N, C-alpha and C positions, 0 to 999 in steps of 0.2 A: 381610835379608827386609824386606818393605815392610809397614807395619803399616796395615791399613783401619781410619780409626775409625769407630767406631759411629755410625749415623745419629742425626740429633736426633728425639727422639720428641715429636710434637705432639698435644695434645687440643684438639680443635675444638667450641667452644660457642657456639651459636647455635639460636634458637628457629626459624628458618627453614630449611626442608629446602632451599629453592633456594641459600640464602646458603651452607649448610655444604657444598653440593655444588661452588659456585663456589670457596670457601677451598680445599676438599680438592684440588680441580683444579690450583690455583695452586701448591698446596705440593708438589703430585706431579711439577711441572716440576724439580724440585730433587733429584738423587740423595742429598744429603745429609741430606734431611729425610724422614720418613716419619710419616703420620697413624696415631696407634694407637688413636684412639678418636673419638666423637661424641657430645655432649649436646645435649640439646634445652631445658634449662633450668639454672638453678643448682643445683637439687637433684641432677640426674643429675651436674652437674659435680663438685660434691663427693665422689660416691660413686664415681666413675669415677678422680678424681683419687687418692684413696686405694688403688683397687684396681690403677691401672695405672702410677702414679709417672711421669706424662710429665716430659720435658725443659722445656718450655714449654706455656702454655695461650693459646689466643685466646679472649678472651672478650667475649660480647656485654652490653651494658648493660641493655636492658630485655628482659625475659623474665618469662614467667607463673610463678607458684607462688614460685620463689625468684630475685631479679634478680641482676644482676652485682655489685652491690655487697655483697649479705649472703653472696653465694656466695666472693667475693673475700677477704672478712672470716674466713669459716669455712676457707678452704682454707689462708691465711697463718697461723692461728692452728693449725692441727693437722697441716698436710701442706704446709708453704710450698714454693712452686713459682714460678718467673717467669712472671708474667701480662702479657699484651699486650692492652690493652682495644681492641675495635674498635666504634665508634661507628658509627651510622647518619646523625648529623647533626651539623653544627658550629653549631647554633644554640645560644642562651644556656641554655636548659633542659637539654637533653641534654648539653650539654658540661660543666656545673656538675655534673652526675651521673658523668660520666665522670671529671672531677679528684677527686671524693670517692672514687673507686675508687683512684686514685693513693695519696690519703692513707691507705687502708687497707691497702696494700703492693703494689698493682699497679705496673709499671716503666713502662710507657710507653702513650701513646694515639695510635691512627691511626683515619682515617675509613675505614670496609670499604667496597669497591665497590659501588657501586649497581646494578650489572647486568653481565651476561657481556661487554659491550663494554669496560665499564670495566676488568674482570678480565684482558681479553687485550692491555692496555696495558704494553709492556714495563718503563715506568717504575714505574707502580704495583705489578705484579708483584714487580720486583726490590726495591722499598723495603718490602715485606712480608716476601720472604725475607731479606734483609740485617737486619732488625729480629729476626726467629726467630733468626736464627745469634748475634746480638750477646747477646739476652737469655739464651739457652742456656748462656751462660758465666759467668752471674751467679750467684753463690752468695747466697740470699735467706735472711733470717733470720725468725725466727717473731714474729709480730705478735698480742700477747695480747688485743688487744681484741675480737677475734672470740669468744674465751673468756668474756669478762666480760658480753657483750650478748647478753641472750635475744631480743630483736627488733631486727629492722633500724633503724637509726638514721633519724630524720626529715631530709629533705634540708635542706641549709645554706640560708640566707635570704640571698641576694645583697646586700641592702641592709642594712649594719652597723647596730647601734645609734647613735644620733647622739652625737657628742662634740664637745666645745668645740673649737670651730676657731680654732686661732690664726693671727695675721695671717701673711701670706707674708712669710718672711724669705731674702734672697738667699744662697743656702749660700756658705758658704767652705771648707768641708770635705765630703769625699766617702767612700763607701763602694761600692766597684765590684765586684760579685759574679758570677762566671762559673760555669755550671752546666750539666750535660746528664741524661743518664738518671738518675733519682731524685732529680734537681734541685728539682721543683716540691713535693714532699712536704716537703722541708728548707726550702725558702724559706717555705712557707705556716706551719710550725711557728715559724720565726725571727720572721716580721713580726707574728705574732700576740703575740709576747712584749713587742716593742720600745714603748715609749711615744709618746704623741702628740707629747711634746716632744723628740723624737731630734733631737740638734743637728746631724745632717748629712744631705745628700741621699743616697739610696741609688739605684744604677743596677744594672739586673739585665741581663744578657747571657745568656738560657738558650736551649740549642738545644732545638727543640720541632718537632714535625711542621706544615707549612704548613699555616695554616688556625686554628689552636688558640691563638693567642697571646691574642686579644681576649679568649676564654673565660677562659684562664688567669688575666690581670689581673683579671676582674670576682671570679673565686674567690679571688684572694690578697685581693681587697680587702673579703670577704664576713666577716671576722673580724679585721682589723686595724684599730688607731685611726689609722693613717698614711693620708696622701692618695695611692692608687695609681693610677698613670695609664699608658697606652701612649706612649712616647716619639715626640715630632714634631721634626721639623726646626726648630730655632732655639729650642726651648724652654729657658727658663732653669732652673737647678739652684735648688731650693727647699728649706730645711731642713725637715724632717719630710715631706718627700714621697718616694715610690718612684717610678721610671721604668723600665719595662721595654722593651728593644729590641725592635724590629717584627722580624718573622721573614723579612723579604726585602732587608733594609738591614744594612750595617754601622753600627756607632755609634762617634761620636767626641766627645771633649770640647774644645770650643775654648778659646783663651785667656781669653776672656769669660764662661767657665763657662755656656756655652750647648751644646745638643747639635746636632750636625753628622750627618746620615744620607746617606750615599750607597752606590753598589754597585762601587765601586773599591777595592781590585783585584777582579778576578771570580775567585770562589773556590766550590769546592764547597759550602762550608757559610756560611750566612747565617743570624745575625750571628756574626761572629769575636770570640771572647773575647781574643784575642794582639791583635787591632787595637785594640780598645777600651782595653784596659791600656796598651797602648804610647803612646796619645794623651795620657794622663794623665801617665805617666813623664816625657814631653818638657816637660809645663806646669804640673803641680800636684803633683808627687810626693809633697812634704812635708806636704801637707794631705790626701794620699788613703790610704785602708786598702783595699788588694786581696784579694780572698778567691776561690780557687778550690775549687769543692765538686764532689761525686760525676759522675762521667761517664766514657765510654771516650775514648781517645785521649791527646792532648798538648795540645789547644787551652787556650791559658791560661798554660802554663808559661813560653814564653819572655815573654811579656807580664807576667809576675808578676816575672820575673826582672829585667826591665829596670826595672820600678817599685821594687823593693828596691835596686837598684844607684844610683838616681837619688835614694834617701833617703826612699821610701815605706814603710810598713808592711805587712807579707804573711802572709796566712794560708791555710793548706789545711785542707780537711776530713782526718779521720782516716780511717784503713781500717776500723775496727770499725763506724763509723756510716755509711759510705759505701755505697752499692747496688753501685756500681762504683769500686774505686779504682784508676782510669787516670790520670785529669787531675792528681787531686792528688799521686798518686805521682810522675809525671813532674815536678811542680814541685818536690817534696821532694829527689828524686833529682838535679834541676839546681841545687839549693841556694836555690832560688827563695823559699822559704816560711820566715818566720822563727818561726813557730809553726804546730804541728799541733794542731787543737781538733775536739772532739767536736761533732756537730750540736746535741746540746742544750745545748752550753755557749757556743755560739756568740753569741747573743743578749748575755747578760752580759759576755762577753769584749769585743765591740765598744763597748759602753757604757765600758767602763772603758778601752780604748784610745783613745777620743775624748776622754775627761777627761785623758789623758798627753799628748796630742798638742795640746792648748790653747795651749802654749806654742811649738810649733813653726812652721816657716815663717813 
């Protein structure tokens, strides 16, 4: 007897009736998804989540009464549910607010369709449907911040407090980090704990919806003493700097410790974590620490194995702290990860590993 899986139950949250109608119409095109409720603001979202227990919530950012950030905090504190943030703008201010929602426990962020014409695009619709299906399989955890906070948090200031700027130092050691779903929150909390004197360059390859990487870079830089920037072709690796791969190109590290960006090979996924890790495995393995964080799929597992086999140090995030233990699990099962580390222990572990690595290579 064939067992028909239960449909994915979605709560749609947006203060615009037109947008709710558009989103519901898009979701209705897939028989595996059913909309179980609609909320006009964050307060209704919190109440309906408790009542309906949806599998996934699509959450608007800016709403009256209770906004998306406060609603996300309350839901993740009392009724943890996978949340997909839908934002109306890729602009700096709106994007920063959306990334705060990720830090509060939401899993991913997408740009919402601007109108009916955009919603009828097969690519736009399929991206939304695919994200809903992926997030419905995530077992989210409780975030206590929403219980401790009586008032919504003030927005993060994009410009951090000034720190003493160290002279640029060409890096001869590298930490290369690959991440996907759940990665921005882990990266934010990691980078804020590292000192300005961090002795290596950090390169990040993060899977993220197209158009959001610039805002993510600014958000990561908002509370870190490190210099964080979008990677550009030909850029040199500097100690104490963090370079984030663009969302349209693969990233490689050349023999001269410089960034190389291109679009070959053609893949469904840009940037590829495997390609980045394999490039350093061939050239700089003994001076590199490779890290694979939370995310679905296998990207990064083969690259991490190549790095380990070439003499590099390798780490994968543990299951308990991963939003999706797909990429780290693949790396672990392949024997690619020398260490399995919890997210909140990663900063201290990297510092310790770099001290041990001084005599290498």
